[in-house]
TORVOBA-131398 format. One line per field, with one value per residue (C-alpha): residue in three letters; x, y, z. Coordinates in nm, 4 decimals. Layout:
N
residuo (Ala,...)
x (X,...)
y (Y,...)
z (Z,...)
//
This chain:
227
residuo (Met,Ser,Val,Thr,Leu,Pro,Gly,Phe,Asp,Asp,Ile,Val,Arg,Leu,Ala,Gly,Gly,Leu,Ser,Pro,His,Thr,Thr,Pro,Ser,Ser,Ala,Thr,Thr,Ile,Lys,Ala,Pro,Ser,Ser,Ala,Ala,Pro,Trp,Thr,Asn,Trp,Ala,Pro,Leu,Pro,His,Gln,Arg,Pro,Gln,Leu,Pro,His,Pro,Pro,Leu,Pro,Leu,Ser,Pro,Gln,Arg,Gln,Met,Ala,Pro,His,Ala,Asp,Ala,Phe,Gly,Cys,Gln,Lys,Lys,Gln,Arg,Lys,Pro,Pro,Thr,Asn,Pro,Thr,Gly,Leu,Pro,Arg,Thr,Asn,Arg,Lys,Tyr,Thr,Gln,Glu,Gln,Ile,Asp,Phe,Val,Leu,Tyr,Leu,Arg,Val,Asp,Arg,Lys,Met,Asn,Trp,Ser,Glu,Val,Ile,Pro,Ala,Tyr,Met,Asn,Gln,Phe,Pro,Glu,Glu,Val,Gly,Arg,Thr,Thr,Pro,Gly,Leu,Gln,Gly,Ser,Phe,Tyr,Arg,Glu,Asn,Leu,Ala,Ile,Pro,Val,Thr,Asp,Ala,Asn,Gly,Asp,Leu,Met,Phe,Asp,Glu,Asn,Gly,Glu,Gln,Ile,Val,Gln,Val,Ser,Lys,Val,Arg,Asp,Gln,Pro,Lys,Lys,Ile,Gly,Leu,Leu,Asp,Arg,Tyr,Pro,Asp,Arg,Ala,Ile,Asp,Tyr,Pro,Trp,Val,Glu,Tyr,Lys,Asp,Lys,His,Arg,Val,Trp,His,Arg,Gly,Ser,Arg,His,Lys,Ala,Gln,Leu,Ala,Ala,Ala,Lys,Leu,Arg,Gln,Gln,Arg,Arg,Gln,Ala,Phe,Ala)
x (0.0000,0.1475,0.0439,0.1135,0.2070,0.2310,0.5817,0.7430,0.7013,0.3372,0.2902,0.4799,0.2889,-0.0379,0.0745,0.1797,0.5335,0.7446,0.7702,0.5490,0.8611,0.9573,0.9159,0.7227,0.8987,0.7378,0.5319,0.7216,0.5862,0.6685,0.5697,0.3837,0.5987,0.5768,0.4946,0.1473,0.0653,0.0285,-0.2475,-0.4697,-0.4380,-0.5253,-0.8329,-1.1204,-1.1909,-1.4446,-1.7200,-1.6528,-1.6823,-2.0006,-2.2208,-2.2568,-2.5122,-2.3765,-2.3453,-2.6193,-2.5277,-2.4975,-2.8052,-2.7364,-2.8636,-3.1856,-3.1141,-3.2256,-3.3655,-3.2601,-3.5493,-3.6773,-3.5011,-3.6551,-3.6662,-3.3075,-3.1738,-3.1176,-3.1604,-3.4596,-3.4614,-3.7125,-3.9416,-4.0254,-4.3742,-4.3717,-4.3711,-4.4849,-4.2712,-4.3820,-4.2242,-4.5567,-4.6681,-4.9010,-5.2602,-5.4640,-5.8045,-6.0732,-6.1770,-6.5277,-6.7578,-6.7308,-6.3503,-6.3525,-6.6037,-6.3861,-6.0841,-6.3008,-6.4363,-6.0959,-5.9204,-6.1811,-6.4305,-6.1772,-5.8944,-5.6336,-5.2980,-5.2199,-4.9716,-5.2670,-5.5149,-5.3086,-5.2867,-5.6499,-5.7516,-5.5523,-5.7064,-6.0589,-5.9966,-5.7282,-5.7847,-5.6523,-5.2864,-5.0687,-5.2529,-5.0237,-5.0586,-5.0570,-5.3323,-5.5542,-5.4835,-5.5814,-5.9173,-5.9723,-5.9121,-6.1153,-6.4133,-6.4299,-6.5198,-6.8885,-7.0216,-7.4028,-7.5654,-7.8134,-8.0629,-8.0978,-8.2709,-7.9927,-8.2026,-8.0709,-8.1455,-8.2500,-8.2862,-8.5956,-8.4902,-8.4696,-8.0889,-7.9130,-7.7299,-7.3620,-7.0743,-6.6959,-6.5271,-6.1539,-6.0131,-5.7864,-6.0853,-6.3051,-6.3078,-6.4262,-6.3428,-6.6516,-6.6335,-6.8503,-7.0996,-7.1872,-7.1510,-7.3203,-7.5107,-7.7425,-7.4497,-7.2780,-7.5698,-7.5447,-7.1701,-7.0698,-6.7329,-6.8863,-6.8923,-7.2300,-7.2037,-7.1396,-7.4368,-7.6561,-7.5559,-7.6560,-7.9273,-8.2285,-8.0641,-7.9298,-8.2769,-8.4258,-8.1537,-8.2222,-8.5923,-8.5158,-8.2812,-8.5305,-8.8102,-8.5858,-8.4905,-8.8568,-8.9444,-8.6648,-8.7849,-9.1416,-9.0211,-8.8133,-9.1072,-9.3328,-9.0621)
y (0.0000,0.3457,0.6950,1.0213,1.3131,1.6863,1.8247,2.0905,2.3647,2.2891,2.3262,2.6594,2.7965,2.7042,2.8760,3.1892,3.1970,3.1653,3.3481,3.2457,3.1889,2.9041,2.5900,2.3371,2.0144,1.7124,1.5141,1.2554,0.9074,0.7087,0.3697,0.3233,0.1649,-0.2068,-0.1781,-0.0623,-0.4081,-0.5626,-0.3170,-0.4928,-0.8166,-0.6753,-0.8275,-0.5851,-0.4663,-0.6636,-0.4039,-0.4058,-0.7797,-0.9048,-1.0912,-1.4402,-1.6786,-1.9353,-2.2783,-2.5115,-2.7386,-3.1024,-3.2970,-3.5538,-3.8986,-3.9955,-4.1790,-4.5327,-4.6608,-5.0085,-5.2495,-5.2700,-4.9392,-4.6599,-4.2861,-4.2434,-4.5216,-4.7552,-5.1179,-5.2806,-5.6342,-5.8497,-6.0141,-6.3679,-6.4947,-6.6873,-7.0597,-7.3418,-7.6453,-7.8145,-7.5345,-7.4097,-7.0458,-6.9709,-6.8724,-6.6116,-6.7254,-6.7355,-7.0772,-7.1895,-7.3165,-7.6708,-7.6582,-7.5400,-7.8098,-8.0713,-7.9746,-7.9703,-8.3165,-8.4736,-8.3037,-8.3644,-8.6298,-8.8489,-8.7549,-8.7066,-8.5387,-8.2264,-8.4259,-8.6434,-8.3582,-8.1749,-8.4553,-8.5514,-8.1885,-8.1622,-8.4844,-8.3600,-8.0099,-8.0436,-7.6851,-7.5689,-7.6230,-7.3982,-7.4290,-7.4637,-7.6246,-7.2854,-7.1644,-7.4629,-7.4379,-7.0711,-7.1461,-7.4286,-7.2116,-6.9183,-7.1487,-7.1753,-6.8055,-6.8812,-7.2169,-7.2672,-7.2916,-7.5754,-7.6495,-7.9637,-8.1416,-8.0554,-7.8031,-7.4672,-7.1542,-6.8142,-6.4680,-6.2419,-6.1087,-6.4540,-6.4547,-6.7782,-6.7711,-6.8587,-6.8636,-6.8424,-7.1639,-7.1825,-7.5243,-7.5264,-7.4423,-7.7267,-8.0239,-8.2311,-8.1208,-8.0186,-8.1475,-8.1083,-8.3779,-8.2127,-7.8556,-7.8560,-8.1855,-8.0126,-7.9661,-8.2951,-8.5055,-8.3394,-8.3688,-8.6659,-8.7049,-8.7693,-9.1403,-9.3103,-9.4266,-9.0669,-8.9390,-9.2067,-9.1061,-8.7389,-8.7754,-8.6930,-8.4010,-8.2670,-8.2822,-8.0892,-7.8215,-7.7808,-7.7302,-7.4788,-7.2767,-7.2723,-7.1500,-6.8810,-6.7579,-6.7409,-6.5376,-6.2908,-6.2469,-6.1784,-5.9328,-5.7454,-5.7370,-5.5623,-5.3380)
z (0.0000,-0.0987,0.0108,-0.1872,0.0404,-0.0646,-0.1111,0.1036,-0.1567,-0.1926,0.1797,0.1853,-0.1098,0.0454,0.3648,0.1702,0.3110,-0.0122,-0.3365,-0.6170,-0.8274,-0.6090,-0.8092,-0.6303,-0.5905,-0.7300,-0.4977,-0.3073,-0.2944,0.0139,0.1317,0.4454,0.7080,0.7152,1.0793,0.9764,0.8549,1.1999,1.2841,1.0372,1.2369,1.5782,1.7403,1.8028,2.1538,2.3528,2.3037,1.9291,1.8864,1.7265,1.9705,1.8379,1.9829,2.2191,2.0673,2.1858,2.4705,2.3736,2.4670,2.7311,2.6407,2.8099,3.1285,3.1075,3.4341,3.5172,3.5547,3.9099,3.9999,4.2051,4.1224,4.2454,4.0284,4.3208,4.2374,4.3985,4.5178,4.3379,4.5872,4.4998,4.5778,4.9043,4.8636,5.0841,5.1716,4.8478,4.6429,4.5056,4.5355,4.8216,4.7612,4.9466,4.8273,5.0905,5.2122,5.1297,5.4028,5.2695,5.2778,5.6389,5.7310,5.5622,5.7743,6.0874,6.0099,5.9461,6.2343,6.5096,6.4028,6.2209,6.4621,6.1883,6.2361,6.0355,5.8282,5.7222,5.6778,5.4142,5.1529,5.2126,5.1621,4.8377,4.7127,4.7857,4.6462,4.3743,4.2631,4.5999,4.5122,4.7263,5.0564,5.3552,5.6954,5.8771,5.6453,5.7150,6.0859,6.0843,5.9226,6.1713,6.4773,6.3423,6.3023,6.6812,6.7118,6.6440,6.7625,6.7602,7.1031,7.1594,7.4350,7.6436,7.3542,7.1099,6.9191,6.8007,7.0015,6.8604,7.0150,7.0044,6.6637,6.5134,6.5039,6.5851,6.9176,6.8948,7.1411,7.1293,7.2305,7.1665,7.0919,7.3970,7.6213,7.4963,7.7366,7.4442,7.0920,6.8961,6.5414,6.2358,6.3414,6.6728,6.5523,6.2108,6.1692,5.9227,5.6853,5.7641,5.6383,5.2947,5.2292,5.0080,5.1830,5.5292,5.6042,5.6058,5.9671,6.0779,5.8800,6.0325,6.3849,6.3427,6.0816,6.2997,6.4770,6.1489,5.9941,6.2887,6.2595,5.8888,5.9592,6.2357,6.0151,5.7274,5.9585,6.1091,5.7625,5.6609,5.9721,5.8970,5.5388,5.6564,5.9183,5.6610,5.4192,5.6756,5.8199)
//
């Protein structure tokens, strides 16, 4: 890059200090110092720099939660379904009245041990796979929370509202264990798995109890209809 500067005579003439006969010297051409070149490479001041948008932050990959992990990523222990001694999963289904009566009959009337009751129960109710001894024992002991009360003739007793009178009689408090035949003869005579000799022994009392229960139910229905 070259710059043309005015000569000395031109400056004097313009200032009016020399004679007009003075011959102006030809213009002198000089080169700009090479030191001017680095100025072109200087970085602009901070306030002169163009404001460029910040580059977008890299997206972090979506965190994959491990299976069975909680919100903090901690591994949870998988809980296996409880099993009984046979290795089969336990069941929480409610026992039917017939199933409870079956256990009561085998345990008290037939005087079987629990080790004998379990296989007999599974054979009678094959769909009940998964039942355990503690489960059957629990249903057996809970059944003693409501034992029907009978009079001197062995008939059922009812209160003034027609409700059957029951009592709590824990197994350990019974001087003589009360089985299905003495407790529910009305149901025992209808079950196919009760032995014939046992049905014969309680047949008459069971028939009377069935008639009493049917009459009590009819009275309740009539009372509710006129209430």
